[in-house]
N, C-alpha and C positions, 0 to 999 in steps of 0.2 A: 153460272162458268164466269162470269165477268169477278165474283166474289171469292170464289173458288180461287180465281190467278193471282186475286189481289193477296190473298192468305197467302198462297206461293211464295210470292214476290217479296210478301215482308217475313217470312219465316225463313227466307234465304241469305235475306238481308242482313236479319240476326244473328245469323250463323256466321255469316263474314264479319259483320262484328265483332261478335266473340272469339274467333279466330284471331281478329287483328290484335284484341286487347290481352289476349292469352300470348303471344307471339312479342308484344311490348313487354310485360309481364316478366319474360324469362328472359328476354335477354337484360332487363336491369338489373333481374338478381345475378345473374350469369355474370355480368361486371361486376355488382357489389362485391359477387364471391370473390373475383380474380382479384380485386382491391385488396379484399382483407386478407389472402392470400401472400401479395404480393407486401404488403404491411407487416405481414407476422415475419415476410423472411428478412425485411428488414430491421426489424426489431430484433431477430434474432441473430442476422448477421452483428448486430449492434452490440448484442450482449455478450456474443462469442468475441468480440475483439475488446471489450470493457474485461471479461472475466481471466483472458491472457494480458496480462499487462508486457509493454514493450517497455524493455530495460535500453538506458543511459548509462555509459561508461562516466565516473567520476576519475581526474586523474590529477595529481597539482607534483610540485616539485618537493616534497615530501618523501616521495619514494612509496606510496602510497595508492593501490585503484581498488577501485569496488563497482560493482553493477548496484542500479537500484531505477524502481519505476520512472517512469516517462513525466507521471503526475508531481513529482517533486519537484523544488527547487530550489535556492541558495536563498537562505533565512538569513540578512544580514551578513555582513562582509566577513570575512575572516579575519580573528584576532587573537594576538601573543599576548602572553605573560613574561615579563622581563623578571629577571633577579635583580638584586641590588648593583651591579655591575654592567647591568644594562644586556646580558647576556639571555638569549629567547630558553625559556624553560617549558614552555606549553604554546601550542600551535590549537587554534579552538574552530572549528567551522560547524555551521548550522546548516541542516537540511529540513524541509518543510515540507507534506505532501498538501498539496492545495485542494484535493479532495474530500481525504479524511482527517486532515487535520493532524496526520500523526508528523511526529518530530524524529529526528535522531541530530544525536548531539557527539560530535567526535573529538576527542581532547587527544593528541597526542603529545606526551610527556618526553621529552629528551632528555637525549642522555648526558650527566648521571643521576637527574633526579629522578627519569621513569623508572629504574631499579626500586627505586625506594615505594612509589607509590604502589607498583605491582607487589612486592612484597608486603605491605600494608594491605593491601585486598587481601591476597591469599593468605592470611592471619588470619580475619575477618572470615574470610569462606573455609579454612578448617574448623574452625571455633564455632562456625554458625552465628555466625552475629551480625547487627543490625540488617540490611538486607537480604542477606544469605540466613537469615532464620528460618523461614519459613517455607521457603523454594530457590532449589541450587543445583548447579550441577556442572560436569565437566565438556568439555567438545573439544575441537581442534578445527583450525583456522590458520590455513596454508600451510601446514605440517607444523605450526606450534600450540601447545597446550594455553588450551584460555580457560576462566571460568565465568562462572552467567548466574545474576542473580536475579531473582521475581518479585517485588510486591506490589501494590493496590494501592497507588495516591489517592487519598479521601480531600484533600487539605492541600492547598497549593502552599508559597513559602509565606506567606502573609496570614496562615491561619485562616483561609475562605476554603467554605465549601467548595467541591470540583463538582459539578454535571454538566456530563457523567463524570464518575470517578476515570482515573486513568489507571492503563497497564503499564508498569514502569521495569524496563528491562536492561541490567547493567554487563556487559560484556569487559572483560580485561584480559589483555594479551602482551609478550613481548612483542620488540618489534625482530626483525630480520638478525640483526647484530647480537639480541640480545641486553641491550642496553637502554633501549627506551622504550616505553611501555604505549599502547592504545586502550583505549577506554571511550566502549560505544554506550551510551544511554538512549535508548528506544523508549518514544513515549505515544500510548494509541488509546482514544477511547475505549471503554469496557463495550460500546453498544455494539462493535465490530472486530473488538480485538484479534480474532481464531484467524480471519482473514488478513488482517496486517501480520500477526505476526509469523505467520505464514511466508509473508513476503519479506522479512525482516530476516526471519533463518535464511532465506535461499540467498539475501545480500549476503550472507558471512559466510557461502559458500563459493562466492565470486572473489572474496578478499585476497587481494595477492601484496608483496611488496616487489616494488619493480629497482631499488636499491640495493 
């Protein structure tokens, strides 16, 4: 009889231990799953935020404004090119994406020099020369006709091989008064040029003249 009682008590004890261990394992798995879901949600929210760039507004006293991704910043100071008399011919602004290293060079060729620059670019466009040889198109920027050329840049100005190569897009158009000309040079690594070019295309749609 005593042996039977001991066996029953031992069996009950083992059952209780098994139940307690099972409860602990279940709780541990539940916590782990909740953490995974929470992390997935957090990762998802970060991914969503990163794929929808927050745009800032560029504005200065030149009479032009446009929006650009928050990851872009000024690359050096604004510079000016003067003619022989000391008059400003061109104002140059550089922007760079701190994440992708894409760059945007803005050259505002002021009147009357700007008209000559645009005519020269248009002549090359019409004859499919230089950067307009393989890929070119017309577009409209803030109501103004613009021309665009695209090339793949394999080496830099010193003939050094670029790794990776760059996608280069150049856009030219006249300003509001039709006497100055704006030249945009966009460069982005070919590793992710599709997304970066789409950002540049969006930037073009936000371009406006304030004067």
